[in-house]
C-alpha positions in Angstrom: 95.9 117.5 151.2 96.6 117.5 147.5 100.1 116.9 146.4 101.7 119.8 144.3 104.7 117.8 143.1 105.1 114.3 141.5 104.8 111.4 144.1 105.0 107.6 143.6 102.6 105.7 145.8 99.5 103.5 145.7 97.3 106.1 147.5 95.7 108.5 145.1 92.4 110.3 144.6 91.5 110.5 141.1 88.7 112.9 139.6 86.3 112.3 142.2 86.6 112.0 146.1 84.9 108.5 145.8 87.7 107.3 143.5 90.4 106.5 146.0 92.9 103.8 145.9 94.5 102.4 149.2 95.8 99.0 148.0 97.9 97.7 145.1 95.0 96.0 143.3 92.9 99.1 143.2 95.9 101.2 142.4 96.5 98.8 139.3 92.9 98.9 138.2 93.0 102.7 138.2 96.1 102.7 136.2 94.6 100.3 133.6 91.5 102.5 133.4 93.7 105.5 132.7 95.6 103.5 130.1 92.4 102.4 128.5 90.8 106.0 128.7 93.9 107.3 126.8 93.8 104.7 124.2 90.1 105.4 123.8 91.0 109.1 123.3 93.2 108.4 120.5 90.6 106.2 118.8 88.0 108.9 119.1 90.3 111.6 117.7 91.0 109.3 114.9 87.3 108.7 114.1 86.7 112.6 114.4 89.4 113.4 111.9 88.4 110.7 109.6 84.8 111.7 109.7 85.5 115.5 109.2 87.9 114.5 106.3 85.2 112.4 104.6 82.4 115.1 105.2 84.7 117.8 103.7 85.4 115.5 100.6 81.8 115.3 99.9 81.4 119.1 100.2 84.6 119.7 98.0 83.0 117.6 95.2 80.2 120.2 95.0 82.8 122.9 94.4 84.1 121.2 91.3 80.7 121.6 89.6 80.1 124.5 87.3 78.9 127.7 89.1 75.3 127.4 87.8 75.1 123.8 89.2 76.3 124.5 92.7 73.6 124.2 95.4 72.6 127.4 96.9 71.8 126.1 100.3 73.7 123.7 102.7 71.7 120.5 102.5 70.4 118.3 105.5 73.2 116.0 105.1 75.9 118.7 105.6 74.1 120.1 108.6 73.7 116.7 110.2 77.5 116.0 109.4 78.5 119.3 111.0 76.2 118.3 114.0 77.9 114.9 114.3 81.3 116.4 114.0 80.6 118.8 116.8 79.3 116.0 119.0 82.5 114.0 118.4 84.6 117.0 119.1 82.8 117.6 122.4 83.1 114.1 123.5 86.8 113.9 122.6 87.4 117.3 124.4 85.7 116.0 127.5 87.9 112.9 127.5 91.0 114.9 127.0 90.3 117.4 129.8 89.5 114.4 132.2 92.8 112.8 131.2 94.4 116.2 131.9 92.7 116.4 135.4 93.8 112.7 136.1 97.4 113.8 135.4 96.9 116.7 137.7 96.7 114.3 140.6 100.5 114.4 140.4 100.7 110.6 140.8 103.7 109.3 138.7 102.0 106.2 138.0 98.8 107.8 136.6 101.0 110.2 134.6 103.1 107.2 133.1 99.9 105.2 132.4 98.2 108.2 130.5 101.2 109.1 128.5 101.8 105.4 127.6 98.1 104.9 126.7 98.3 108.0 124.5 101.4 106.6 122.7 99.9 103.2 122.3 96.7 104.7 121.0 98.6 106.8 118.6 100.5 103.9 117.4 97.5 101.8 116.9 95.0 104.2 115.4 96.8 107.3 114.0 100.3 106.5 112.8 99.2 104.7 109.5 100.7 105.5 106.0 97.4 107.1 105.2 97.8 109.8 107.8 96.2 113.1 106.6 96.7 116.4 108.3 93.6 118.4 108.5 94.2 122.0 108.9 91.1 124.1 110.1 93.1 127.4 110.5 96.4 128.4 109.3 97.1 130.3 112.5 99.2 127.9 114.9 97.6 129.6 117.9 94.0 128.7 117.0 
């Protein structure tokens, strides 16, 4: 039976039927895995944003050229950068959804491990002085 409220205990089924914990060591390793995946999520998000920022800066450099000298077509480099950016977005989205599903196990320890991992990952990878906000759409709901 799946829990529908938060509970605290070492018995948890996480993401797959085969990923069950029934002892404290297995529960601790599960919490460690959740913590590490959360940190990795923030790392991947940082890489994705930096890659998108770098590829958009190269594209903006072309916009400063006179109208006659602007390229008429998107080059191979821009297409591969868009493809790589899409792959990074897909991988990061998959990790994010898996973390969400892990939290939906309603185990308090898993919830704390994921939130703590996200906070640690943000502190390490994304809270630097050079943080730049990349807006893809002015609409807040997009």
